C-alpha positions in Angstrom: 25.6 112.4 21.7 26.2 109.1 21.5 27.1 107.1 18.4 24.0 105.8 16.8 23.2 102.4 16.8 23.5 99.9 13.7 20.2 98.8 13.1 19.7 94.6 12.7 18.2 94.0 9.5 15.7 91.3 9.3 15.2 89.1 5.6 11.7 89.0 5.0 9.0 87.0 2.6 7.7 88.7 0.0 3.9 88.6 -0.5 2.5 85.5 -1.7 2.3 85.3 -4.9 -1.5 85.5 -6.6 -3.5 83.9 -4.3 -2.6 82.2 -1.3 -3.6 78.7 -0.9 -6.5 78.1 1.6 -4.7 74.6 2.9 -1.3 74.7 1.9 0.8 71.5 0.9 3.8 72.4 -0.6 6.2 76.2 -1.0 8.5 77.8 -3.7 10.4 80.1 -2.4 12.4 82.5 -5.0 15.6 83.8 -4.9 16.7 87.2 -6.8 20.1 87.6 -8.2 22.6 89.0 -5.6 26.6 90.8 -6.1 29.8 88.8 -5.0 29.9 91.5 -2.4 27.5 93.8 -1.3 26.4 95.8 2.3 23.6 97.2 0.5 20.1 96.6 1.5 18.6 95.1 -2.0 16.3 97.0 -3.6 12.1 95.6 -3.7 10.6 97.7 -5.8 11.0 95.3 -9.0 12.5 91.8 -9.1 13.9 90.6 -12.3 12.3 89.5 -14.9 12.5 85.9 -15.1 12.2 85.4 -10.9 8.4 87.1 -11.5 7.9 85.4 -14.3 8.9 82.5 -12.8 7.2 83.0 -9.8 3.7 83.6 -11.8 4.5 79.9 -13.3 4.6 78.3 -10.4 1.2 79.7 -8.9 -0.8 79.0 -11.4 -0.2 76.3 -11.7 0.2 74.8 -7.8 -2.8 76.6 -8.1 -4.7 73.3 -7.2 -2.3 71.7 -5.5 -2.2 74.0 -2.4 1.2 75.6 -3.4 2.2 79.0 -1.9 5.0 81.0 -3.5 7.1 83.5 -1.7 10.0 85.5 -2.9 13.0 85.9 0.0 14.1 89.4 0.2 17.4 89.3 1.7 19.7 91.6 3.6 21.8 92.2 1.8 23.0 92.5 -1.8 26.2 90.5 -1.4 27.4 87.0 -1.1 29.5 88.7 0.7 32.7 85.5 1.6 31.9 83.1 3.9 29.3 85.2 5.7 27.1 83.4 2.3 24.5 86.2 3.2 22.4 85.0 0.8 22.3 81.2 1.5 21.7 82.3 5.2 18.8 84.5 4.1 17.5 81.1 2.6 17.1 79.2 4.8 15.5 81.8 7.5 13.1 82.0 4.2 11.9 77.8 5.0 12.4 78.4 8.8 10.0 81.2 8.2 7.6 78.5 6.0 7.9 76.0 8.3 6.5 78.4 10.9 3.8 80.1 8.9 2.1 76.7 7.0 4.1 74.0 9.2 5.9 70.8 8.0 5.6 70.6 4.1 8.1 70.0 1.1 10.0 72.9 -0.4 11.5 74.2 -3.5 14.6 76.5 -3.2 14.0 78.3 -7.0 17.0 80.8 -7.4 18.1 82.9 -10.1 22.0 84.1 -11.1 23.3 84.0 -7.3 19.9 82.8 -5.6 20.4 79.8 -7.9 24.0 80.0 -5.6 21.7 80.1 -2.1 19.2 78.0 -3.8 22.5 74.8 -4.1 24.5 76.1 -0.7 20.5 76.0 1.5 19.6 73.2 0.4 20.6 70.9 2.7 17.8 72.7 5.3 15.7 69.6 6.4 12.4 71.3 5.3 13.5 71.5 1.1 12.8 68.6 -0.8 13.8 69.9 -4.1 16.3 73.3 -5.6 16.1 74.6 -9.2 18.7 76.8 -10.2 18.6 78.8 -13.1 22.2 80.0 -14.2 24.0 79.9 -10.8 26.6 82.3 -10.4 29.2 79.7 -8.4 33.2 81.2 -8.0 35.7 80.2 -9.8 37.6 77.0 -8.9 40.5 77.7 -6.5 43.1 75.1 -5.4 43.7 76.8 -2.8 40.4 77.4 -0.8 37.5 74.6 -0.2 35.2 73.4 -3.3 31.5 74.9 -3.2 30.0 71.6 -1.3 27.5 69.6 -2.3 26.7 66.5 0.8 24.0 69.1 1.4 21.7 68.3 -1.4 22.0 64.2 -0.4 18.5 63.4 -0.1 17.0 66.5 -2.4 15.9 66.7 -6.3 18.7 69.1 -8.3 17.7 70.8 -11.4 20.4 72.9 -13.1 19.7 74.9 -16.0 22.8 77.1 -17.7 22.7 78.9 -20.9 25.9 78.3 -23.5 26.3 81.5 -24.8 26.3 83.3 -20.6 29.0 85.6 -20.2 28.2 86.3 -16.7 28.2 83.1 -15.1 30.3 80.6 -16.4 28.1 76.6 -17.5 30.9 74.9 -17.3 31.5 75.6 -13.2 27.6 74.4 -13.1 28.0 71.3 -15.0 31.7 70.5 -12.5 29.3 71.2 -9.5 26.8 69.4 -11.0 29.1 66.2 -11.7 30.4 66.6 -8.1 26.5 66.6 -7.2 25.8 63.7 -8.4 28.4 61.1 -7.2 26.4 61.9 -4.3 23.2 62.3 -5.5 21.7 60.6 -8.2 18.7 62.6 -8.2 20.4 66.0 -9.9 20.7 67.0 -13.7 21.1 69.9 -15.3 20.0 71.0 -18.9 21.8 73.1 -21.6 20.0 76.0 -23.2 22.2 76.6 -26.5 22.8 79.9 -27.7 21.2 81.6 -24.8 22.2 84.3 -22.3 22.6 84.6 -18.6 18.8 85.9 -18.6 17.9 82.9 -20.6 15.6 85.1 -22.8 15.5 83.7 -26.1 13.9 80.6 -24.9 12.5 81.6 -21.5 8.9 79.6 -22.4 10.4 76.4 -22.6 13.2 77.4 -19.1 9.3 78.6 -17.3 8.2 74.9 -18.5 10.8 73.0 -18.0 11.2 74.3 -14.0 7.8 74.4 -13.4 7.8 70.2 -14.7 10.7 69.4 -12.4 9.5 71.5 -9.4 5.9 69.9 -8.9 7.2 66.5 -9.9 9.4 66.9 -6.9 7.1 68.2 -3.5 3.5 66.3 -5.2 5.4 63.6 -6.9 3.7 64.9 -10.4 4.7 62.3 -13.3 7.5 64.6 -15.0 8.0 64.9 -18.4 10.7 63.1 -20.4 13.2 64.4 -20.8 13.9 65.1 -16.9 13.3 61.3 -16.2 15.5 61.1 -19.2 17.9 63.2 -17.4 17.6 62.4 -14.5 18.3 58.3 -15.2 20.7 59.0 -17.2 24.6 58.7 -16.3 27.4 61.6 -16.5 27.9 63.8 -18.9 24.5 63.0 -20.1 22.4 63.6 -17.7 24.5 67.3 -16.9 24.2 68.5 -21.2 20.5 67.8 -21.9 19.7 69.9 -23.9 16.5 71.8 -23.2 14.3 71.6 -26.5 13.0 73.9 -28.3 9.2 74.2 -28.0 9.4 72.2 -24.5 6.7 72.4 -22.8 3.9 73.2 -25.1 2.6 70.1 -24.4 2.8 69.7 -20.9 -0.6 71.1 -19.4 -0.5 72.4 -16.2 
């Protein structure tokens, strides 16, 4: 009896979050977290709470603008070294957005390892903005090449990290933001003081910040003053911008 061939896995897009617009003029791709190494297929039962909440908030804020919001279903749970499976799946998803909706701007919004995927895949020609929440980044190693940032030139980039994150090192995201800022002025980073990896304590503020930033990048909407200031400020000020408690209460989306 011959050996059974291993099935070829393909990435996928979840159905649109909320009512899908009749005329799509922009898209957000949600990139959940993952693992450093794993050949297992991710569970499609549910996304992490922060990703679900972000998707609902984006869909509600962008309904009038024609915003389509989809979660990316990865082929594997793991990044898997040089194969960078999650980033490759993010790029596939951006291609799929173009195939479905035409030449519309795309924001990649990722959490944890999905944040790394969003940053790495940010060079896709359809992508005009990246939101990376508590991104997992590799430890800096003089024997290994640094995480790339040149692909982010021409994109607007937001990184958000809790200062008490014990899973992903906030200092690593600061250093990446510092390198990215040298190549691209449109990079900012906010610190959520006393919050951990899941950003539970200040979730509403984080969601408001992400939506404010992305709507400005995708549709040219005016952004809040803190985002303006963070983008304009030289390092390290604009890369260690504190996220104020109550941020977003005065924003109307």
